[in-house]
PDB file of N, CA, C and O in Angstrom:
ATOM      1  N   MET A   1     230.399  -2.545  44.472  1.00  0.00           N
ATOM      2  CA  MET A   1     230.393  -4.193  43.178  1.00  0.00           C
ATOM      3  C   MET A   1     229.071  -3.868  43.290  1.00  0.00           C
ATOM      4  O   MET A   1     228.634  -3.523  42.192  1.00  0.00           O
ATOM      5  N   ARG A   2     227.406  -3.799  45.055  1.00  0.00           N
ATOM      6  CA  ARG A   2     226.811  -4.435  44.994  1.00  0.00           C
ATOM      7  C   ARG A   2     225.697  -2.487  44.542  1.00  0.00           C
ATOM      8  O   ARG A   2     224.554  -2.076  44.740  1.00  0.00           O
ATOM      9  N   ALA A   3     226.578  -2.108  44.100  1.00  0.00           N
ATOM     10  CA  ALA A   3     225.690  -1.073  43.844  1.00  0.00           C
ATOM     11  C   ALA A   3     225.714  -1.203  41.861  1.00  0.00           C
ATOM     12  O   ALA A   3     224.846  -1.050  41.003  1.00  0.00           O
ATOM     13  N   LEU A   4     226.455  -1.380  41.844  1.00  0.00           N
ATOM     14  CA  LEU A   4     226.564  -1.958  39.999  1.00  0.00           C
ATOM     15  C   LEU A   4     225.951  -2.890  40.147  1.00  0.00           C
ATOM     16  O   LEU A   4     225.748  -3.080  38.948  1.00  0.00           O
ATOM     17  N   ALA A   5     225.385  -3.786  40.675  1.00  0.00           N
ATOM     18  CA  ALA A   5     224.715  -4.540  40.022  1.00  0.00           C
ATOM     19  C   ALA A   5     223.204  -4.249  40.267  1.00  0.00           C
ATOM     20  O   ALA A   5     222.409  -4.687  39.436  1.00  0.00           O
ATOM     21  N   MET A   6     222.634  -3.387  41.584  1.00  0.00           N
ATOM     22  CA  MET A   6     221.786  -3.029  41.577  1.00  0.00           C
ATOM     23  C   MET A   6     221.448  -2.223  40.067  1.00  0.00           C
ATOM     24  O   MET A   6     220.461  -2.360  39.343  1.00  0.00           O
ATOM     25  N   LEU A   7     222.541  -1.421  39.907  1.00  0.00           N
ATOM     26  CA  LEU A   7     221.764   0.430  38.410  1.00  0.00           C
ATOM     27  C   LEU A   7     221.930  -1.219  37.795  1.00  0.00           C
ATOM     28  O   LEU A   7     220.912  -1.903  37.899  1.00  0.00           O
ATOM     29  N   ALA A   8     222.988  -1.787  37.251  1.00  0.00           N
ATOM     30  CA  ALA A   8     222.423  -3.167  36.248  1.00  0.00           C
ATOM     31  C   ALA A   8     220.768  -3.973  36.063  1.00  0.00           C
ATOM     32  O   ALA A   8     220.255  -4.066  34.947  1.00  0.00           O
ATOM     33  N   LEU A   9     220.212  -4.403  37.078  1.00  0.00           N
ATOM     34  CA  LEU A   9     219.242  -5.616  36.543  1.00  0.00           C
ATOM     35  C   LEU A   9     218.084  -4.248  36.764  1.00  0.00           C
ATOM     36  O   LEU A   9     216.974  -4.273  36.233  1.00  0.00           O
ATOM     37  N   ALA A  10     218.580  -3.055  37.656  1.00  0.00           N
ATOM     38  CA  ALA A  10     217.607  -1.934  36.952  1.00  0.00           C
ATOM     39  C   ALA A  10     217.227  -1.680  35.607  1.00  0.00           C
ATOM     40  O   ALA A  10     216.050  -1.605  35.256  1.00  0.00           O
ATOM     41  N   CYS A  11     218.343  -1.525  34.736  1.00  0.00           N
ATOM     42  CA  CYS A  11     218.800  -1.631  33.708  1.00  0.00           C
ATOM     43  C   CYS A  11     218.235  -2.862  33.101  1.00  0.00           C
ATOM     44  O   CYS A  11     217.669  -2.506  32.068  1.00  0.00           O
ATOM     45  N   LEU A  12     218.124  -4.139  33.261  1.00  0.00           N
ATOM     46  CA  LEU A  12     218.337  -5.310  32.368  1.00  0.00           C
ATOM     47  C   LEU A  12     216.011  -5.187  32.906  1.00  0.00           C
ATOM     48  O   LEU A  12     215.238  -5.909  32.276  1.00  0.00           O
ATOM     49  N   ALA A  13     215.640  -4.527  33.669  1.00  0.00           N
ATOM     50  CA  ALA A  13     213.890  -4.611  33.799  1.00  0.00           C
ATOM     51  C   ALA A  13     213.678  -3.453  32.609  1.00  0.00           C
ATOM     52  O   ALA A  13     212.950  -3.740  31.659  1.00  0.00           O
ATOM     53  N   CYS A  14     214.171  -2.447  32.657  1.00  0.00           N
ATOM     54  CA  CYS A  14     213.582  -1.502  32.000  1.00  0.00           C
ATOM     55  C   CYS A  14     213.691  -1.626  30.220  1.00  0.00           C
ATOM     56  O   CYS A  14     212.995  -1.195  29.300  1.00  0.00           O
ATOM     57  N   ALA A  15     214.906  -2.421  30.298  1.00  0.00           N
ATOM     58  CA  ALA A  15     214.811  -2.212  28.860  1.00  0.00           C
ATOM     59  C   ALA A  15     214.462  -3.704  28.380  1.00  0.00           C
ATOM     60  O   ALA A  15     215.085  -4.136  27.409  1.00  0.00           O
ATOM     61  N   ALA A  16     213.594  -4.440  28.945  1.00  0.00           N
ATOM     62  CA  ALA A  16     213.191  -5.587  28.549  1.00  0.00           C
ATOM     63  C   ALA A  16     211.802  -5.835  27.303  1.00  0.00           C
ATOM     64  O   ALA A  16     210.677  -5.695  27.783  1.00  0.00           O
ATOM     65  N   HIS A  17     211.841  -6.014  26.528  1.00  0.00           N
ATOM     66  CA  HIS A  17     210.773  -5.566  25.594  1.00  0.00           C
ATOM     67  C   HIS A  17     209.778  -5.799  26.176  1.00  0.00           C
ATOM     68  O   HIS A  17     209.474  -6.578  27.079  1.00  0.00           O
ATOM     69  N   PRO A  18     208.923  -4.569  25.209  1.00  0.00           N
ATOM     70  CA  PRO A  18     207.296  -4.422  25.973  1.00  0.00           C
ATOM     71  C   PRO A  18     206.155  -6.276  25.189  1.00  0.00           C
ATOM     72  O   PRO A  18     206.105  -6.782  24.067  1.00  0.00           O
ATOM     73  N   GLU A  19     205.779  -6.487  25.955  1.00  0.00           N
ATOM     74  CA  GLU A  19     204.594  -7.482  25.948  1.00  0.00           C
ATOM     75  C   GLU A  19     203.194  -7.363  25.475  1.00  0.00           C
ATOM     76  O   GLU A  19     202.379  -6.914  26.281  1.00  0.00           O
ATOM     77  N   PRO A  20     202.893  -7.613  24.586  1.00  0.00           N
ATOM     78  CA  PRO A  20     200.707  -6.663  24.484  1.00  0.00           C
ATOM     79  C   PRO A  20     200.614  -6.335  26.463  1.00  0.00           C
ATOM     80  O   PRO A  20     200.289  -5.200  26.811  1.00  0.00           O
ATOM     81  N   ALA A  21     200.959  -7.535  27.696  1.00  0.00           N
ATOM     82  CA  ALA A  21     199.967  -7.755  28.151  1.00  0.00           C
ATOM     83  C   ALA A  21     200.853  -7.844  29.158  1.00  0.00           C
ATOM     84  O   ALA A  21     201.930  -8.060  28.604  1.00  0.00           O
ATOM     85  N   VAL A  22     201.095  -7.780  30.887  1.00  0.00           N
ATOM     86  CA  VAL A  22     202.043  -7.287  31.295  1.00  0.00           C
ATOM     87  C   VAL A  22     201.904  -9.185  32.438  1.00  0.00           C
ATOM     88  O   VAL A  22     201.182  -9.444  33.401  1.00  0.00           O
ATOM     89  N   PRO A  23     202.700  -9.864  31.875  1.00  0.00           N
ATOM     90  CA  PRO A  23     202.416 -10.783  31.822  1.00  0.00           C
ATOM     91  C   PRO A  23     203.196 -10.836  34.108  1.00  0.00           C
ATOM     92  O   PRO A  23     203.956 -10.226  34.860  1.00  0.00           O
ATOM     93  N   GLU A  24     202.186 -12.084  34.091  1.00  0.00           N
ATOM     94  CA  GLU A  24     202.617 -12.119  36.391  1.00  0.00           C
ATOM     95  C   GLU A  24     203.592 -12.704  36.770  1.00  0.00           C
ATOM     96  O   GLU A  24     204.442 -12.631  35.882  1.00  0.00           O
ATOM     97  N   GLY A  25     203.992 -13.326  37.723  1.00  0.00           N
ATOM     98  CA  GLY A  25     205.376 -12.933  38.584  1.00  0.00           C
ATOM     99  C   GLY A  25     205.898 -12.467  38.181  1.00  0.00           C
ATOM    100  O   GLY A  25     205.659 -11.768  37.196  1.00  0.00           O
ATOM    101  N   PRO A  26     207.744 -12.735  39.213  1.00  0.00           N
ATOM    102  CA  PRO A  26     208.816 -11.564  38.770  1.00  0.00           C
ATOM    103  C   PRO A  26     208.774 -11.805  37.173  1.00  0.00           C
ATOM    104  O   PRO A  26     208.235 -12.658  36.468  1.00  0.00           O
ATOM    105  N   SER A  27     209.862 -10.283  36.826  1.00  0.00           N
ATOM    106  CA  SER A  27     210.359 -10.071  35.931  1.00  0.00           C
ATOM    107  C   SER A  27     211.602 -11.995  35.889  1.00  0.00           C
ATOM    108  O   SER A  27     212.236 -12.597  36.755  1.00  0.00           O
ATOM    109  N   PRO A  28     211.351 -12.223  34.452  1.00  0.00           N
ATOM    110  CA  PRO A  28     212.957 -12.881  33.900  1.00  0.00           C
ATOM    111  C   PRO A  28     214.364 -12.697  33.741  1.00  0.00           C
ATOM    112  O   PRO A  28     215.272 -13.444  33.378  1.00  0.00           O
ATOM    113  N   ALA A  29     214.274 -10.853  34.311  1.00  0.00           N
ATOM    114  CA  ALA A  29     215.335 -10.202  33.039  1.00  0.00           C
ATOM    115  C   ALA A  29     216.392 -10.412  34.336  1.00  0.00           C
ATOM    116  O   ALA A  29     217.502 -10.835  34.012  1.00  0.00           O
ATOM    117  N   ALA A  30     216.212 -10.215  35.468  1.00  0.00           N
ATOM    118  CA  ALA A  30     217.321 -10.559  36.167  1.00  0.00           C
ATOM    119  C   ALA A  30     217.500 -11.833  36.876  1.00  0.00           C
ATOM    120  O   ALA A  30     217.986 -11.865  38.007  1.00  0.00           O
ATOM    121  N   ASP A  31     217.204 -12.652  36.383  1.00  0.00           N
ATOM    122  CA  ASP A  31     217.063 -14.317  36.447  1.00  0.00           C
ATOM    123  C   ASP A  31     218.940 -14.432  36.659  1.00  0.00           C
ATOM    124  O   ASP A  31     219.084 -14.940  37.770  1.00  0.00           O
ATOM    125  N   ALA A  32     219.811 -14.265  36.275  1.00  0.00           N
ATOM    126  CA  ALA A  32     220.792 -15.158  36.350  1.00  0.00           C
ATOM    127  C   ALA A  32     221.888 -14.461  36.892  1.00  0.00           C
ATOM    128  O   ALA A  32     222.894 -15.007  37.347  1.00  0.00           O
ATOM    129  N   LEU A  33     221.663 -13.117  36.833  1.00  0.00           N
ATOM    130  CA  LEU A  33     222.357 -12.160  37.751  1.00  0.00           C
ATOM    131  C   LEU A  33     222.003 -12.444  39.302  1.00  0.00           C
ATOM    132  O   LEU A  33     222.781 -12.928  40.124  1.00  0.00           O
ATOM    133  N   ILE A  34     220.593 -12.022  39.544  1.00  0.00           N
ATOM    134  CA  ILE A  34     219.968 -12.908  40.999  1.00  0.00           C
ATOM    135  C   ILE A  34     220.822 -14.519  41.441  1.00  0.00           C
ATOM    136  O   ILE A  34     221.274 -14.857  42.534  1.00  0.00           O
ATOM    137  N   GLU A  35     220.808 -15.230  40.202  1.00  0.00           N
ATOM    138  CA  GLU A  35     221.736 -16.838  40.645  1.00  0.00           C
ATOM    139  C   GLU A  35     223.216 -16.486  40.951  1.00  0.00           C
ATOM    140  O   GLU A  35     223.732 -16.662  42.054  1.00  0.00           O
ATOM    141  N   HIS A  36     223.898 -15.933  39.783  1.00  0.00           N
ATOM    142  CA  HIS A  36     224.999 -15.666  40.588  1.00  0.00           C
ATOM    143  C   HIS A  36     226.085 -14.887  41.079  1.00  0.00           C
ATOM    144  O   HIS A  36     227.286 -14.685  40.903  1.00  0.00           O
ATOM    145  N   ALA A  37     224.580 -14.352  42.157  1.00  0.00           N
ATOM    146  CA  ALA A  37     225.123 -13.150  43.207  1.00  0.00           C
ATOM    147  C   ALA A  37     226.506 -14.393  43.844  1.00  0.00           C
ATOM    148  O   ALA A  37     227.012 -15.411  43.373  1.00  0.00           O
ATOM    149  N   GLY A  38     226.724 -13.438  45.382  1.00  0.00           N
ATOM    150  CA  GLY A  38     227.768 -13.593  45.303  1.00  0.00           C
ATOM    151  C   GLY A  38     227.341 -14.652  47.041  1.00  0.00           C
ATOM    152  O   GLY A  38     227.781 -15.672  47.572  1.00  0.00           O
ATOM    153  N   SER A  39     226.581 -13.921  47.261  1.00  0.00           N
ATOM    154  CA  SER A  39     226.040 -14.461  48.745  1.00  0.00           C
ATOM    155  C   SER A  39     224.715 -14.674  48.724  1.00  0.00           C
ATOM    156  O   SER A  39     224.145 -14.261  47.714  1.00  0.00           O
ATOM    157  N   PRO A  40     223.937 -15.295  49.696  1.00  0.00           N
ATOM    158  CA  PRO A  40     222.493 -14.863  50.375  1.00  0.00           C
ATOM    159  C   PRO A  40     222.029 -13.412  50.535  1.00  0.00           C
ATOM    160  O   PRO A  40     221.160 -12.874  49.850  1.00  0.00           O
ATOM    161  N   GLU A  41     222.680 -12.888  51.467  1.00  0.00           N
ATOM    162  CA  GLU A  41     222.735 -11.350  51.698  1.00  0.00           C
ATOM    163  C   GLU A  41     221.979 -10.723  50.398  1.00  0.00           C
ATOM    164  O   GLU A  41     220.813 -10.390  50.184  1.00  0.00           O
ATOM    165  N   GLU A  42     223.606 -10.713  49.351  1.00  0.00           N
ATOM    166  CA  GLU A  42     223.047 -10.390  48.099  1.00  0.00           C
ATOM    167  C   GLU A  42     222.060 -10.806  47.394  1.00  0.00           C
ATOM    168  O   GLU A  42     221.256 -10.053  46.843  1.00  0.00           O
ATOM    169  N   LYS A  43     222.028 -12.265  47.340  1.00  0.00           N
ATOM    170  CA  LYS A  43     220.396 -12.819  46.031  1.00  0.00           C
ATOM    171  C   LYS A  43     219.272 -11.653  46.533  1.00  0.00           C
ATOM    172  O   LYS A  43     218.815 -10.726  45.864  1.00  0.00           O
ATOM    173  N   LYS A  44     218.964 -12.043  48.034  1.00  0.00           N
ATOM    174  CA  LYS A  44     217.979 -10.861  49.045  1.00  0.00           C
ATOM    175  C   LYS A  44     217.925  -9.913  48.644  1.00  0.00           C
ATOM    176  O   LYS A  44     216.806  -9.443  48.441  1.00  0.00           O
ATOM    177  N   GLU A  45     219.462  -8.912  48.226  1.00  0.00           N
ATOM    178  CA  GLU A  45     218.697  -7.845  47.524  1.00  0.00           C
ATOM    179  C   GLU A  45     218.142  -7.629  46.355  1.00  0.00           C
ATOM    180  O   GLU A  45     217.132  -6.979  46.086  1.00  0.00           O
ATOM    181  N   LEU A  46     219.362  -8.616  45.202  1.00  0.00           N
ATOM    182  CA  LEU A  46     218.728  -8.706  43.885  1.00  0.00           C
ATOM    183  C   LEU A  46     217.233  -8.700  43.937  1.00  0.00           C
ATOM    184  O   LEU A  46     216.534  -7.911  43.302  1.00  0.00           O
ATOM    185  N   THR A  47     216.613 -10.011  45.059  1.00  0.00           N
ATOM    186  CA  THR A  47     215.579 -10.399  44.313  1.00  0.00           C
ATOM    187  C   THR A  47     214.747  -9.147  45.094  1.00  0.00           C
ATOM    188  O   THR A  47     213.597  -9.501  45.356  1.00  0.00           O
ATOM    189  N   ALA A  48     215.073  -7.706  45.547  1.00  0.00           N
ATOM    190  CA  ALA A  48     213.787  -6.801  46.300  1.00  0.00           C
ATOM    191  C   ALA A  48     213.593  -6.278  45.208  1.00  0.00           C
ATOM    192  O   ALA A  48     212.808  -6.516  44.290  1.00  0.00           O
ATOM    193  N   VAL A  49     214.754  -5.177  45.450  1.00  0.00           N
ATOM    194  CA  VAL A  49     215.360  -4.424  44.057  1.00  0.00           C
ATOM    195  C   VAL A  49     214.398  -4.962  42.321  1.00  0.00           C
ATOM    196  O   VAL A  49     213.998  -4.164  41.473  1.00  0.00           O
ATOM    197  N   ARG A  50     214.310  -5.987  42.284  1.00  0.00           N
ATOM    198  CA  ARG A  50     213.758  -7.233  40.694  1.00  0.00           C
ATOM    199  C   ARG A  50     212.136  -6.619  42.282  1.00  0.00           C
ATOM    200  O   ARG A  50     211.425  -5.615  42.250  1.00  0.00           O
ATOM    201  N   ASP A  51     212.161  -7.471  43.095  1.00  0.00           N
ATOM    202  CA  ASP A  51     210.343  -7.236  42.911  1.00  0.00           C
ATOM    203  C   ASP A  51     210.146  -5.431  42.940  1.00  0.00           C
ATOM    204  O   ASP A  51     209.022  -5.098  42.565  1.00  0.00           O
ATOM    205  N   GLN A  52     211.040  -4.298  43.314  1.00  0.00           N
ATOM    206  CA  GLN A  52     210.870  -3.488  43.580  1.00  0.00           C
ATOM    207  C   GLN A  52     210.008  -2.062  42.037  1.00  0.00           C
ATOM    208  O   GLN A  52     209.035  -1.323  41.892  1.00  0.00           O
ATOM    209  N   VAL A  53     211.655  -2.652  41.068  1.00  0.00           N
ATOM    210  CA  VAL A  53     211.034  -2.778  40.012  1.00  0.00           C
ATOM    211  C   VAL A  53     209.801  -2.612  39.215  1.00  0.00           C
ATOM    212  O   VAL A  53     209.242  -1.713  38.586  1.00  0.00           O
ATOM    213  N   ASP A  54     209.662  -3.526  39.427  1.00  0.00           N
ATOM    214  CA  ASP A  54     208.931  -5.078  38.414  1.00  0.00           C
ATOM    215  C   ASP A  54     207.107  -3.736  39.062  1.00  0.00           C
ATOM    216  O   ASP A  54     206.047  -3.493  38.485  1.00  0.00           O
ATOM    217  N   ALA A  55     207.586  -3.349  40.205  1.00  0.00           N
ATOM    218  CA  ALA A  55     205.995  -2.974  40.999  1.00  0.00           C
ATOM    219  C   ALA A  55     205.621  -1.410  40.763  1.00  0.00           C
ATOM    220  O   ALA A  55     204.546  -0.809  40.763  1.00  0.00           O
ATOM    221  N   GLU A  56     207.241  -0.928  40.520  1.00  0.00           N
ATOM    222  CA  GLU A  56     206.480  -0.094  39.738  1.00  0.00           C
ATOM    223  C   GLU A  56     206.263   0.427  38.532  1.00  0.00           C
ATOM    224  O   GLU A  56     205.558   1.423  38.372  1.00  0.00           O
ATOM    225  N   LYS A  57     207.071  -0.437  37.218  1.00  0.00           N
ATOM    226  CA  LYS A  57     206.890  -0.780  36.244  1.00  0.00           C
ATOM    227  C   LYS A  57     205.179  -1.381  35.608  1.00  0.00           C
ATOM    228  O   LYS A  57     204.634  -1.055  34.553  1.00  0.00           O
ATOM    229  N   ARG A  58     204.717  -2.239  36.582  1.00  0.00           N
ATOM    230  CA  ARG A  58     203.262  -2.917  37.385  1.00  0.00           C
ATOM    231  C   ARG A  58     202.640  -1.085  36.574  1.00  0.00           C
ATOM    232  O   ARG A  58     202.176  -0.565  35.559  1.00  0.00           O
ATOM    233  N   ALA A  59     203.143  -0.797  38.086  1.00  0.00           N
ATOM    234  CA  ALA A  59     202.153   0.223  37.840  1.00  0.00           C
ATOM    235  C   ALA A  59     202.632   1.266  36.749  1.00  0.00           C
ATOM    236  O   ALA A  59     201.649   1.939  37.060  1.00  0.00           O
ATOM    237  N   GLU A  60     203.038   1.777  36.080  1.00  0.00           N
ATOM    238  CA  GLU A  60     203.651   2.658  34.942  1.00  0.00           C
ATOM    239  C   GLU A  60     202.794   1.776  34.121  1.00  0.00           C
ATOM    240  O   GLU A  60     201.625   2.155  34.202  1.00  0.00           O
ATOM    241  N   ALA A  61     202.943   0.700  33.332  1.00  0.00           N
ATOM    242  CA  ALA A  61     201.822  -0.491  32.462  1.00  0.00           C
ATOM    243  C   ALA A  61     200.163  -0.026  32.756  1.00  0.00           C
ATOM    244  O   ALA A  61     199.343   0.262  31.884  1.00  0.00           O
ATOM    245  N   ALA A  62     199.942  -0.046  34.211  1.00  0.00           N
ATOM    246  CA  ALA A  62     197.954   0.016  34.655  1.00  0.00           C
ATOM    247  C   ALA A  62     198.448   1.848  34.427  1.00  0.00           C
ATOM    248  O   ALA A  62     197.598   2.278  33.648  1.00  0.00           O
ATOM    249  N   ALA A  63     199.048   2.560  34.645  1.00  0.00           N
ATOM    250  CA  ALA A  63     198.619   4.197  34.619  1.00  0.00           C
ATOM    251  C   ALA A  63     198.793   4.202  32.603  1.00  0.00           C
ATOM    252  O   ALA A  63     197.764   4.629  32.081  1.00  0.00           O
ATOM    253  N   LEU A  64     199.522   3.937  31.933  1.00  0.00           N
ATOM    254  CA  LEU A  64     199.153   3.751  30.254  1.00  0.00           C
ATOM    255  C   LEU A  64     197.909   3.236  29.981  1.00  0.00           C
ATOM    256  O   LEU A  64     196.880   3.911  29.976  1.00  0.00           O
ATOM    257  N   ASP A  65     197.956   2.393  29.819  1.00  0.00           N
ATOM    258  CA  ASP A  65     196.695   0.762  29.668  1.00  0.00           C
ATOM    259  C   ASP A  65     195.440   1.941  29.815  1.00  0.00           C
ATOM    260  O   ASP A  65     194.750   2.334  28.875  1.00  0.00           O
ATOM    261  N   ALA A  66     195.274   2.649  32.047  1.00  0.00           N
ATOM    262  CA  ALA A  66     194.087   3.664  31.525  1.00  0.00           C
ATOM    263  C   ALA A  66     194.487   4.876  31.108  1.00  0.00           C
ATOM    264  O   ALA A  66     193.774   5.788  31.528  1.00  0.00           O
ATOM    265  N   GLU A  67     195.290   5.162  30.498  1.00  0.00           N
ATOM    266  CA  GLU A  67     195.198   6.657  29.173  1.00  0.00           C
ATOM    267  C   GLU A  67     195.204   6.318  28.330  1.00  0.00           C
ATOM    268  O   GLU A  67     195.237   7.253  27.529  1.00  0.00           O
ATOM    269  N   ILE A  68     195.183   4.758  27.540  1.00  0.00           N
ATOM    270  CA  ILE A  68     195.139   3.898  26.298  1.00  0.00           C
ATOM    271  C   ILE A  68     193.577   4.527  26.539  1.00  0.00           C
ATOM    272  O   ILE A  68     192.931   5.389  25.943  1.00  0.00           O
ATOM    273  N   ALA A  69     193.335   3.771  27.563  1.00  0.00           N
ATOM    274  CA  ALA A  69     190.965   3.375  27.774  1.00  0.00           C
ATOM    275  C   ALA A  69     190.686   4.576  26.967  1.00  0.00           C
ATOM    276  O   ALA A  69     190.159   4.795  25.877  1.00  0.00           O
ATOM    277  N   ARG A  70     191.544   5.670  28.430  1.00  0.00           N
ATOM    278  CA  ARG A  70     190.350   6.645  28.181  1.00  0.00           C
ATOM    279  C   ARG A  70     190.129   8.317  26.912  1.00  0.00           C
ATOM    280  O   ARG A  70     189.435   9.333  26.909  1.00  0.00           O
ATOM    281  N   LEU A  71     191.337   7.619  25.913  1.00  0.00           N
ATOM    282  CA  LEU A  71     191.799   7.811  24.797  1.00  0.00           C
ATOM    283  C   LEU A  71     190.708   8.016  23.335  1.00  0.00           C
ATOM    284  O   LEU A  71     190.364   8.796  22.447  1.00  0.00           O
ATOM    285  N   GLU A  72     190.475   6.350  24.044  1.00  0.00           N
ATOM    286  CA  GLU A  72     190.130   5.232  22.769  1.00  0.00           C
ATOM    287  C   GLU A  72     188.340   5.875  22.720  1.00  0.00           C
ATOM    288  O   GLU A  72     187.795   6.207  21.667  1.00  0.00           O
ATOM    289  N   ARG A  73     187.636   5.937  24.151  1.00  0.00           N
ATOM    290  CA  ARG A  73     186.774   6.427  24.543  1.00  0.00           C
ATOM    291  C   ARG A  73     186.262   7.670  23.786  1.00  0.00           C
ATOM    292  O   ARG A  73     185.201   8.059  23.298  1.00  0.00           O
ATOM    293  N   GLU A  74     187.762   8.181  23.950  1.00  0.00           N
ATOM    294  CA  GLU A  74     187.680   9.982  23.559  1.00  0.00           C
ATOM    295  C   GLU A  74     186.881  10.959  22.156  1.00  0.00           C
ATOM    296  O   GLU A  74     186.076  11.819  21.801  1.00  0.00           O
ATOM    297  N   ASN A  75     188.453   9.424  21.621  1.00  0.00           N
ATOM    298  CA  ASN A  75     187.961   9.320  20.182  1.00  0.00           C
ATOM    299  C   ASN A  75     186.882   8.888  19.503  1.00  0.00           C
ATOM    300  O   ASN A  75     186.206   9.561  18.725  1.00  0.00           O
ATOM    301  N   ALA A  76     186.676   7.411  19.897  1.00  0.00           N
ATOM    302  CA  ALA A  76     185.521   7.311  19.359  1.00  0.00           C
ATOM    303  C   ALA A  76     184.168   8.338  19.574  1.00  0.00           C
ATOM    304  O   ALA A  76     183.452   8.565  18.599  1.00  0.00           O
ATOM    305  N   GLU A  77     183.829   9.003  21.031  1.00  0.00           N
ATOM    306  CA  GLU A  77     182.990   9.643  21.307  1.00  0.00           C
ATOM    307  C   GLU A  77     183.305  11.101  19.453  1.00  0.00           C
ATOM    308  O   GLU A  77     182.776  11.077  18.342  1.00  0.00           O
ATOM    309  N   LEU A  78     183.935  11.678  19.817  1.00  0.00           N
ATOM    310  CA  LEU A  78     184.882  12.091  18.636  1.00  0.00           C
ATOM    311  C   LEU A  78     184.920  11.951  16.974  1.00  0.00           C
ATOM    312  O   LEU A  78     185.051  12.724  16.026  1.00  0.00           O
ATOM    313  N   ARG A  79     184.692  10.252  17.205  1.00  0.00           N
ATOM    314  CA  ARG A  79     183.871  10.023  15.830  1.00  0.00           C
ATOM    315  C   ARG A  79     182.772  10.105  15.626  1.00  0.00           C
ATOM    316  O   ARG A  79     182.635  10.051  14.403  1.00  0.00           O
ATOM    317  N   LYS A  80     181.516  10.247  16.272  1.00  0.00           N
ATOM    318  CA  LYS A  80     180.595  10.214  16.271  1.00  0.00           C
ATOM    319  C   LYS A  80     180.066  11.611  16.204  1.00  0.00           C
ATOM    320  O   LYS A  80     178.910  11.838  15.846  1.00  0.00           O
ATOM    321  N   ARG A  81     180.836  12.466  16.519  1.00  0.00           N
ATOM    322  CA  ARG A  81     180.068  13.866  16.625  1.00  0.00           C
ATOM    323  C   ARG A  81     180.296  13.746  14.910  1.00  0.00           C
ATOM    324  O   ARG A  81     179.108  13.591  14.625  1.00  0.00           O
ATOM    325  N   ARG A  82     180.613  13.731  14.318  1.00  0.00           N
ATOM    326  CA  ARG A  82     181.749  13.686  12.985  1.00  0.00           C
ATOM    327  C   ARG A  82     180.610  14.102  12.143  1.00  0.00           C
ATOM    328  O   ARG A  82     180.765  14.270  10.933  1.00  0.00           O
TER     329      ARG A  82
END
């Protein structure tokens, strides 16, 4: 059951609609799942998984933002050469 809940939590975090900027604080996607945890231990584990997924997704977003900025600079430089 715990593994299924963690998988559901990870899927919810991945399926959240993208925002223009990465919001601060924990993702609300799993709040209902965490709130209905069967025990304090399960709640703690779900919260830890949510935080781990949030950190991974924020790192991915930062890498993509850096790549976008690099490509925009490269594009601007190429347009200057025309």
